[in-house]
py3Dmol code that shows the C-alpha trace and the ligand (Angstrom):
import py3Dmol

protein = """\
ATOM      1  CA  MET A   1     149.341  -9.927  44.355  1.00  0.00           C
ATOM      2  CA  GLU A   2     145.568 -10.311  44.565  1.00  0.00           C
ATOM      3  CA  ASN A   3     143.985  -7.647  42.384  1.00  0.00           C
ATOM      4  CA  ARG A   4     146.248  -4.830  43.440  1.00  0.00           C
ATOM      5  CA  LYS A   5     147.549  -2.887  40.469  1.00  0.00           C
ATOM      6  CA  PRO A   6     151.298  -2.196  40.500  1.00  0.00           C
ATOM      7  CA  LEU A   7     152.352   1.417  40.997  1.00  0.00           C
ATOM      8  CA  MET A   8     155.743   2.785  40.006  1.00  0.00           C
ATOM      9  CA  ALA A   9     156.315   6.123  41.741  1.00  0.00           C
ATOM     10  CA  ALA A  10     159.236   8.439  40.966  1.00  0.00           C
ATOM     11  CA  ASN A  11     160.467  10.474  43.925  1.00  0.00           C
ATOM     12  CA  TRP A  12     162.678  13.144  42.387  1.00  0.00           C
ATOM     13  CA  LYS A  13     163.551  14.673  45.772  1.00  0.00           C
ATOM     14  CA  MET A  14     165.362  18.042  45.363  1.00  0.00           C
ATOM     15  CA  ASN A  15     166.674  17.323  41.869  1.00  0.00           C
ATOM     16  CA  LEU A  16     166.406  18.526  38.249  1.00  0.00           C
ATOM     17  CA  SER A  17     166.110  22.052  36.867  1.00  0.00           C
ATOM     18  CA  LEU A  18     162.908  23.044  35.085  1.00  0.00           C
ATOM     19  CA  HIS A  19     164.649  22.417  31.789  1.00  0.00           C
ATOM     20  CA  GLU A  20     165.885  18.951  32.815  1.00  0.00           C
ATOM     21  CA  ALA A  21     162.484  18.129  34.265  1.00  0.00           C
ATOM     22  CA  GLY A  22     160.801  19.115  31.008  1.00  0.00           C
ATOM     23  CA  GLU A  23     163.103  16.818  29.036  1.00  0.00           C
ATOM     24  CA  LEU A  24     162.577  13.871  31.364  1.00  0.00           C
ATOM     25  CA  LEU A  25     158.795  14.320  31.465  1.00  0.00           C
ATOM     26  CA  THR A  26     158.661  14.526  27.679  1.00  0.00           C
ATOM     27  CA  GLU A  27     160.542  11.234  27.377  1.00  0.00           C
ATOM     28  CA  ILE A  28     158.302   9.523  29.904  1.00  0.00           C
ATOM     29  CA  LYS A  29     155.245  10.858  28.098  1.00  0.00           C
ATOM     30  CA  LYS A  30     156.476   9.553  24.722  1.00  0.00           C
ATOM     31  CA  ALA A  31     157.268   6.083  26.065  1.00  0.00           C
ATOM     32  CA  GLU A  32     155.038   3.136  25.395  1.00  0.00           C
ATOM     33  CA  ILE A  33     153.685   2.073  28.745  1.00  0.00           C
ATOM     34  CA  ASP A  34     150.960  -0.502  29.267  1.00  0.00           C
ATOM     35  CA  PHE A  35     148.860   1.253  31.874  1.00  0.00           C
ATOM     36  CA  ASN A  36     146.823  -1.901  32.367  1.00  0.00           C
ATOM     37  CA  LYS A  37     149.942  -3.435  33.862  1.00  0.00           C
ATOM     38  CA  ALA A  38     151.258  -0.527  35.942  1.00  0.00           C
ATOM     39  CA  ASP A  39     150.226   2.875  37.209  1.00  0.00           C
ATOM     40  CA  VAL A  40     152.902   5.537  36.960  1.00  0.00           C
ATOM     41  CA  LEU A  41     153.461   8.595  39.124  1.00  0.00           C
ATOM     42  CA  VAL A  42     156.058  11.361  39.321  1.00  0.00           C
ATOM     43  CA  ALA A  43     156.752  13.484  42.406  1.00  0.00           C
ATOM     44  CA  PRO A  44     158.790  16.534  41.341  1.00  0.00           C
ATOM     45  CA  PRO A  45     159.777  19.443  43.600  1.00  0.00           C
ATOM     46  CA  PHE A  46     157.003  21.988  44.274  1.00  0.00           C
ATOM     47  CA  THR A  47     158.247  24.540  41.726  1.00  0.00           C
ATOM     48  CA  THR A  48     158.104  21.934  38.941  1.00  0.00           C
ATOM     49  CA  LEU A  49     154.560  20.751  39.683  1.00  0.00           C
ATOM     50  CA  PRO A  50     152.694  23.096  37.287  1.00  0.00           C
ATOM     51  CA  LEU A  51     155.059  22.120  34.476  1.00  0.00           C
ATOM     52  CA  ALA A  52     154.453  18.425  35.201  1.00  0.00           C
ATOM     53  CA  ARG A  53     150.700  19.027  35.351  1.00  0.00           C
ATOM     54  CA  ASP A  54     150.706  20.808  31.980  1.00  0.00           C
ATOM     55  CA  LEU A  55     153.072  18.410  30.201  1.00  0.00           C
ATOM     56  CA  LEU A  56     151.282  15.308  31.460  1.00  0.00           C
ATOM     57  CA  ALA A  57     147.728  16.603  30.937  1.00  0.00           C
ATOM     58  CA  GLY A  58     145.682  14.015  29.067  1.00  0.00           C
ATOM     59  CA  THR A  59     148.054  11.155  29.963  1.00  0.00           C
ATOM     60  CA  ALA A  60     147.487   8.468  32.602  1.00  0.00           C
ATOM     61  CA  ILE A  61     150.582   9.550  34.547  1.00  0.00           C
ATOM     62  CA  HIS A  62     149.866  10.862  38.040  1.00  0.00           C
ATOM     63  CA  VAL A  63     151.596  13.805  39.693  1.00  0.00           C
ATOM     64  CA  ALA A  64     152.397  13.945  43.415  1.00  0.00           C
ATOM     65  CA  GLY A  65     153.786  16.384  45.940  1.00  0.00           C
ATOM     66  CA  GLN A  66     156.709  15.270  48.100  1.00  0.00           C
ATOM     67  CA  ASN A  67     155.346  16.848  51.267  1.00  0.00           C
ATOM     68  CA  MET A  68     152.752  19.375  52.471  1.00  0.00           C
ATOM     69  CA  HIS A  69     151.432  21.148  55.554  1.00  0.00           C
ATOM     70  CA  TRP A  70     148.190  19.961  57.124  1.00  0.00           C
ATOM     71  CA  GLU A  71     146.506  23.364  57.476  1.00  0.00           C
ATOM     72  CA  GLU A  72     144.453  24.893  54.680  1.00  0.00           C
ATOM     73  CA  ALA A  73     146.150  28.304  54.795  1.00  0.00           C
ATOM     74  CA  GLY A  74     147.791  30.720  57.183  1.00  0.00           C
ATOM     75  CA  ALA A  75     151.031  32.007  58.641  1.00  0.00           C
ATOM     76  CA  PHE A  76     153.247  29.017  57.882  1.00  0.00           C
ATOM     77  CA  THR A  77     156.244  30.492  56.069  1.00  0.00           C
ATOM     78  CA  GLY A  78     157.809  28.057  53.647  1.00  0.00           C
ATOM     79  CA  GLU A  79     154.911  25.608  53.633  1.00  0.00           C
ATOM     80  CA  VAL A  80     152.459  24.447  50.965  1.00  0.00           C
ATOM     81  CA  SER A  81     148.842  23.454  51.669  1.00  0.00           C
ATOM     82  CA  PRO A  82     146.914  20.396  50.454  1.00  0.00           C
ATOM     83  CA  LEU A  83     144.715  22.588  48.263  1.00  0.00           C
ATOM     84  CA  MET A  84     147.758  24.239  46.685  1.00  0.00           C
ATOM     85  CA  LEU A  85     149.044  20.799  45.729  1.00  0.00           C
ATOM     86  CA  LYS A  86     145.710  19.976  44.144  1.00  0.00           C
ATOM     87  CA  GLU A  87     145.734  23.223  42.198  1.00  0.00           C
ATOM     88  CA  ALA A  88     149.245  22.410  41.016  1.00  0.00           C
ATOM     89  CA  GLY A  89     147.942  19.173  39.514  1.00  0.00           C
ATOM     90  CA  CYS A  90     148.623  16.614  42.243  1.00  0.00           C
ATOM     91  CA  SER A  91     146.445  13.588  42.838  1.00  0.00           C
ATOM     92  CA  HIS A  92     148.848  12.104  45.425  1.00  0.00           C
ATOM     93  CA  VAL A  93     151.277  13.292  48.088  1.00  0.00           C
ATOM     94  CA  ILE A  94     154.272  11.505  49.611  1.00  0.00           C
ATOM     95  CA  LEU A  95     154.178  11.845  53.404  1.00  0.00           C
ATOM     96  CA  GLY A  96     156.592  10.908  56.155  1.00  0.00           C
ATOM     97  CA  HIS A  97     159.539  10.080  53.937  1.00  0.00           C
ATOM     98  CA  SER A  98     162.496   9.116  56.134  1.00  0.00           C
ATOM     99  CA  GLU A  99     164.345  12.246  54.977  1.00  0.00           C
ATOM    100  CA  ARG A 100     161.438  14.332  56.299  1.00  0.00           C
ATOM    101  CA  ARG A 101     161.485  12.361  59.541  1.00  0.00           C
ATOM    102  CA  ALA A 102     165.250  12.498  60.053  1.00  0.00           C
ATOM    103  CA  LEU A 103     166.285  15.867  58.577  1.00  0.00           C
ATOM    104  CA  PHE A 104     163.147  17.910  59.255  1.00  0.00           C
ATOM    105  CA  PHE A 105     162.126  16.297  62.537  1.00  0.00           C
ATOM    106  CA  GLU A 106     158.697  15.137  61.421  1.00  0.00           C
ATOM    107  CA  THR A 107     157.090  12.840  63.939  1.00  0.00           C
ATOM    108  CA  SER A 108     154.515  10.164  63.208  1.00  0.00           C
ATOM    109  CA  THR A 109     151.906  12.410  64.870  1.00  0.00           C
ATOM    110  CA  ILE A 110     152.680  15.213  62.411  1.00  0.00           C
ATOM    111  CA  ILE A 111     152.512  12.700  59.570  1.00  0.00           C
ATOM    112  CA  ASN A 112     149.123  11.509  60.786  1.00  0.00           C
ATOM    113  CA  ASN A 113     147.844  15.114  60.718  1.00  0.00           C
ATOM    114  CA  LYS A 114     149.120  15.463  57.177  1.00  0.00           C
ATOM    115  CA  ALA A 115     147.587  12.162  56.053  1.00  0.00           C
ATOM    116  CA  ALA A 116     144.194  13.148  57.497  1.00  0.00           C
ATOM    117  CA  ALA A 117     144.353  16.575  55.788  1.00  0.00           C
ATOM    118  CA  ALA A 118     145.372  14.985  52.484  1.00  0.00           C
ATOM    119  CA  VAL A 119     142.424  12.588  52.558  1.00  0.00           C
ATOM    120  CA  GLU A 120     140.050  15.401  53.458  1.00  0.00           C
ATOM    121  CA  THR A 121     141.269  17.404  50.466  1.00  0.00           C
ATOM    122  CA  GLY A 122     141.001  14.463  48.103  1.00  0.00           C
ATOM    123  CA  LEU A 123     144.722  13.756  47.795  1.00  0.00           C
ATOM    124  CA  ILE A 124     145.941  10.166  48.057  1.00  0.00           C
ATOM    125  CA  PRO A 125     148.683   9.853  50.680  1.00  0.00           C
ATOM    126  CA  ILE A 126     151.724   7.681  50.017  1.00  0.00           C
ATOM    127  CA  LEU A 127     152.760   7.211  53.604  1.00  0.00           C
ATOM    128  CA  CYS A 128     156.343   6.058  54.217  1.00  0.00           C
ATOM    129  CA  ILE A 129     157.642   3.955  57.065  1.00  0.00           C
ATOM    130  CA  GLY A 130     160.917   2.156  57.645  1.00  0.00           C
ATOM    131  CA  GLU A 131     163.578   1.246  60.167  1.00  0.00           C
ATOM    132  CA  THR A 132     167.171   2.469  60.433  1.00  0.00           C
ATOM    133  CA  LEU A 133     170.187   0.177  60.184  1.00  0.00           C
ATOM    134  CA  GLN A 134     170.707   0.345  63.935  1.00  0.00           C
ATOM    135  CA  GLN A 135     167.102  -0.611  64.587  1.00  0.00           C
ATOM    136  CA  ARG A 136     167.409  -3.546  62.194  1.00  0.00           C
ATOM    137  CA  GLU A 137     170.647  -4.709  63.777  1.00  0.00           C
ATOM    138  CA  GLU A 138     169.037  -4.494  67.194  1.00  0.00           C
ATOM    139  CA  LYS A 139     166.222  -6.669  65.809  1.00  0.00           C
ATOM    140  CA  LYS A 140     163.662  -3.926  66.388  1.00  0.00           C
ATOM    141  CA  THR A 141     162.373  -3.768  62.798  1.00  0.00           C
ATOM    142  CA  PHE A 142     158.883  -5.096  63.459  1.00  0.00           C
ATOM    143  CA  TYR A 143     158.524  -3.107  66.662  1.00  0.00           C
ATOM    144  CA  ILE A 144     159.457   0.136  64.849  1.00  0.00           C
ATOM    145  CA  ILE A 145     157.229  -0.594  61.858  1.00  0.00           C
ATOM    146  CA  LYS A 146     154.292  -1.315  64.132  1.00  0.00           C
ATOM    147  CA  GLU A 147     154.907   1.848  66.154  1.00  0.00           C
ATOM    148  CA  GLN A 148     155.151   3.984  62.997  1.00  0.00           C
ATOM    149  CA  LEU A 149     151.958   2.447  61.624  1.00  0.00           C
ATOM    150  CA  GLN A 150     150.073   2.922  64.885  1.00  0.00           C
ATOM    151  CA  GLU A 151     151.110   6.562  65.209  1.00  0.00           C
ATOM    152  CA  SER A 152     151.071   7.649  61.556  1.00  0.00           C
ATOM    153  CA  LEU A 153     147.649   6.080  60.988  1.00  0.00           C
ATOM    154  CA  GLY A 154     146.347   6.794  64.511  1.00  0.00           C
ATOM    155  CA  SER A 155     143.327   8.900  63.560  1.00  0.00           C
ATOM    156  CA  PHE A 156     142.220   6.278  61.031  1.00  0.00           C
ATOM    157  CA  SER A 157     142.630   3.315  63.365  1.00  0.00           C
ATOM    158  CA  GLN A 158     140.575   5.153  66.001  1.00  0.00           C
ATOM    159  CA  LYS A 159     137.729   5.202  63.497  1.00  0.00           C
ATOM    160  CA  THR A 160     138.654   1.662  62.403  1.00  0.00           C
ATOM    161  CA  VAL A 161     138.498   2.708  58.757  1.00  0.00           C
ATOM    162  CA  LEU A 162     141.518   3.197  56.532  1.00  0.00           C
ATOM    163  CA  PRO A 163     140.822   5.480  53.553  1.00  0.00           C
ATOM    164  CA  LYS A 164     140.323   3.213  50.568  1.00  0.00           C
ATOM    165  CA  ASP A 165     143.093   4.579  48.369  1.00  0.00           C
ATOM    166  CA  LEU A 166     145.771   5.245  50.986  1.00  0.00           C
ATOM    167  CA  ILE A 167     149.117   3.809  49.893  1.00  0.00           C
ATOM    168  CA  LEU A 168     151.908   2.676  52.198  1.00  0.00           C
ATOM    169  CA  ALA A 169     155.580   2.604  51.279  1.00  0.00           C
ATOM    170  CA  TYR A 170     158.074   0.469  53.178  1.00  0.00           C
ATOM    171  CA  GLU A 171     161.472   2.073  52.824  1.00  0.00           C
ATOM    172  CA  PRO A 172     164.220   0.697  55.053  1.00  0.00           C
ATOM    173  CA  VAL A 173     166.297   3.803  55.798  1.00  0.00           C
ATOM    174  CA  TRP A 174     169.571   1.878  55.348  1.00  0.00           C
ATOM    175  CA  ALA A 175     168.585   1.030  51.757  1.00  0.00           C
ATOM    176  CA  ILE A 176     167.782   4.574  50.604  1.00  0.00           C
ATOM    177  CA  GLY A 177     170.361   6.033  48.245  1.00  0.00           C
ATOM    178  CA  THR A 178     172.981   3.603  49.520  1.00  0.00           C
ATOM    179  CA  GLY A 179     172.884   1.022  46.745  1.00  0.00           C
ATOM    180  CA  LYS A 180     171.971  -1.562  49.417  1.00  0.00           C
ATOM    181  CA  THR A 181     168.573  -3.003  48.594  1.00  0.00           C
ATOM    182  CA  ALA A 182     166.778  -5.053  51.169  1.00  0.00           C
ATOM    183  CA  SER A 183     166.769  -8.576  49.802  1.00  0.00           C
ATOM    184  CA  PRO A 184     163.410  -9.369  48.216  1.00  0.00           C
ATOM    185  CA  GLN A 185     162.830 -11.785  51.109  1.00  0.00           C
ATOM    186  CA  GLN A 186     163.622  -9.118  53.730  1.00  0.00           C
ATOM    187  CA  ALA A 187     161.223  -6.725  52.028  1.00  0.00           C
ATOM    188  CA  GLN A 188     158.516  -9.367  51.612  1.00  0.00           C
ATOM    189  CA  GLU A 189     158.752 -10.263  55.300  1.00  0.00           C
ATOM    190  CA  VAL A 190     158.049  -6.657  56.347  1.00  0.00           C
ATOM    191  CA  HIS A 191     155.319  -6.208  53.720  1.00  0.00           C
ATOM    192  CA  ALA A 192     153.575  -9.343  55.004  1.00  0.00           C
ATOM    193  CA  PHE A 193     153.887  -7.979  58.548  1.00  0.00           C
ATOM    194  CA  ILE A 194     152.316  -4.658  57.468  1.00  0.00           C
ATOM    195  CA  ARG A 195     149.476  -6.515  55.779  1.00  0.00           C
ATOM    196  CA  SER A 196     148.792  -8.569  58.903  1.00  0.00           C
ATOM    197  CA  TRP A 197     148.812  -5.372  61.009  1.00  0.00           C
ATOM    198  CA  LEU A 198     146.263  -3.861  58.601  1.00  0.00           C
ATOM    199  CA  ARG A 199     144.065  -6.965  58.917  1.00  0.00           C
ATOM    200  CA  GLU A 200     144.200  -6.860  62.708  1.00  0.00           C
ATOM    201  CA  THR A 201     143.730  -3.100  63.028  1.00  0.00           C
ATOM    202  CA  PHE A 202     141.103  -2.615  60.330  1.00  0.00           C
ATOM    203  CA  ASP A 203     139.752  -5.753  58.687  1.00  0.00           C
ATOM    204  CA  ASN A 204     140.649  -8.558  56.301  1.00  0.00           C
ATOM    205  CA  ASN A 205     139.705  -6.567  53.270  1.00  0.00           C
ATOM    206  CA  THR A 206     141.967  -3.630  54.192  1.00  0.00           C
ATOM    207  CA  GLY A 207     144.842  -6.081  54.491  1.00  0.00           C
ATOM    208  CA  LYS A 208     143.992  -7.454  51.086  1.00  0.00           C
ATOM    209  CA  VAL A 209     143.404  -4.301  49.039  1.00  0.00           C
ATOM    210  CA  THR A 210     145.956  -1.814  50.412  1.00  0.00           C
ATOM    211  CA  THR A 211     148.799  -1.032  48.037  1.00  0.00           C
ATOM    212  CA  ILE A 212     152.200  -1.336  49.708  1.00  0.00           C
ATOM    213  CA  LEU A 213     155.237  -0.079  47.795  1.00  0.00           C
ATOM    214  CA  TYR A 214     158.872  -0.937  48.429  1.00  0.00           C
ATOM    215  CA  GLY A 215     161.526   1.772  48.243  1.00  0.00           C
ATOM    216  CA  GLY A 216     165.290   1.858  48.680  1.00  0.00           C
ATOM    217  CA  SER A 217     167.815   1.486  45.859  1.00  0.00           C
ATOM    218  CA  VAL A 218     165.277   0.081  43.405  1.00  0.00           C
ATOM    219  CA  LYS A 219     166.978  -0.327  40.017  1.00  0.00           C
ATOM    220  CA  PRO A 220     166.188  -1.887  36.637  1.00  0.00           C
ATOM    221  CA  ASP A 221     168.178  -4.984  37.618  1.00  0.00           C
ATOM    222  CA  ASN A 222     166.350  -5.715  40.879  1.00  0.00           C
ATOM    223  CA  ILE A 223     162.781  -4.598  40.147  1.00  0.00           C
ATOM    224  CA  ARG A 224     161.601  -7.934  38.745  1.00  0.00           C
ATOM    225  CA  GLU A 225     162.709  -9.905  41.772  1.00  0.00           C
ATOM    226  CA  ILE A 226     161.101  -7.308  44.042  1.00  0.00           C
ATOM    227  CA  MET A 227     157.834  -7.395  42.088  1.00  0.00           C
ATOM    228  CA  ALA A 228     157.789 -11.193  42.246  1.00  0.00           C
ATOM    229  CA  GLN A 229     157.071 -10.977  46.004  1.00  0.00           C
ATOM    230  CA  PRO A 230     153.419 -11.593  46.821  1.00  0.00           C
ATOM    231  CA  ASP A 231     152.937  -8.618  49.163  1.00  0.00           C
ATOM    232  CA  ILE A 232     154.898  -5.983  47.189  1.00  0.00           C
ATOM    233  CA  ASP A 233     152.755  -3.885  44.870  1.00  0.00           C
ATOM    234  CA  GLY A 234     155.207  -1.477  43.320  1.00  0.00           C
ATOM    235  CA  ALA A 235     158.107   0.801  44.068  1.00  0.00           C
ATOM    236  CA  LEU A 236     159.038   4.278  45.240  1.00  0.00           C
ATOM    237  CA  ILE A 237     162.100   5.091  43.205  1.00  0.00           C
ATOM    238  CA  GLY A 238     164.603   7.851  43.983  1.00  0.00           C
ATOM    239  CA  GLY A 239     167.954   7.903  42.166  1.00  0.00           C
ATOM    240  CA  ALA A 240     166.909   5.601  39.326  1.00  0.00           C
ATOM    241  CA  SER A 241     163.879   7.775  38.531  1.00  0.00           C
ATOM    242  CA  LEU A 242     166.001  10.734  37.414  1.00  0.00           C
ATOM    243  CA  LYS A 243     166.924   9.200  34.054  1.00  0.00           C
ATOM    244  CA  ALA A 244     164.328   8.181  31.493  1.00  0.00           C
ATOM    245  CA  ASP A 245     165.948   4.881  30.541  1.00  0.00           C
ATOM    246  CA  SER A 246     166.313   3.513  34.059  1.00  0.00           C
ATOM    247  CA  PHE A 247     162.898   4.766  35.212  1.00  0.00           C
ATOM    248  CA  LEU A 248     161.118   3.393  32.154  1.00  0.00           C
ATOM    249  CA  SER A 249     162.852   0.073  32.448  1.00  0.00           C
ATOM    250  CA  ILE A 250     161.554  -0.156  36.047  1.00  0.00           C
ATOM    251  CA  VAL A 251     158.063   0.931  34.963  1.00  0.00           C
ATOM    252  CA  ARG A 252     158.070  -1.798  32.292  1.00  0.00           C
ATOM    253  CA  PHE A 253     159.072  -4.545  34.755  1.00  0.00           C
ATOM    254  CA  TYR A 254     156.123  -6.507  33.374  1.00  0.00           C
ATOM    255  CA  GLU A 255     157.996  -7.127  30.115  1.00  0.00           C
ATOM    256  CA  GLY A 256     160.135  -9.591  32.090  1.00  0.00           C
TER     257      GLY A 256
END
"""
ligand_1 = """\
9
LIG
P 166.538 5.615 46.232
O 165.458 6.482 47.049
O 165.799 4.852 45.183
O 167.502 6.624 45.683
O 167.188 4.697 47.241
C 164.185 5.972 47.338
C 163.405 6.958 48.181
O 164.009 7.608 49.052
O 162.179 7.136 47.996
"""
view = py3Dmol.view(width=600, height=400)
view.addModel(protein, "pdb")
view.setStyle({"model": 0}, {"cartoon": {"style": "trace"}})
view.addModel(ligand_1, "xyz")
view.setStyle({"model": 1}, {"stick": {}})
view.zoomTo()
view.show()
């Protein structure tokens, strides 16, 4: 895994009341985590962000938004700006999750705008890509991944520089919330492909240093095998991040 530090990122999606969130955050905060071995991040819904910021203040746990608009301010009813996320305590923002792409019609061009705005504001994007089951069955996985990378990172590849901290997350759509994990080999194959695309589009070093997470039905019983793959640097965890015991067991994958 070269020198890339593992990152375990909890994507809570639209789950947990403020009270439940407070309980879960308190348990995560109390847990013994070796932060030399893994970085940890939680992405709660917008309304929970200030609570997460306050409860996690002084810890090494990062807070992320699950989405944002690319403009600074204005008449965009229902949207949240990059600066608002920063004020609410976020260091990162998840962008282009397949649920945003499929249910809210976000295109890779929109996601590129958001990624550029995030970087400009000092937020680290966690940019998601992944193929559907149909695309995989039609053997279009690599074509789709390449197209999503080209379009979602378009403004960066034009300048031939990828922001240093930008994180990618490979999440095969058919593995999200379905209990079907991509086999570690299937995931590794796509991660290696992404890394070679980064090398070709940017340079060798970008291919080497960029953190690429895997997401889709990650659980305590498959995390070790996933993390054993050379090009996988961590996980974006949905369902299993909503309970302290399963999330912490994933975070502490390094205990073996
Ligand atoms: P899951 O979700 O772990 O519930 O499959 C992952 C994600 O959508 O980020």
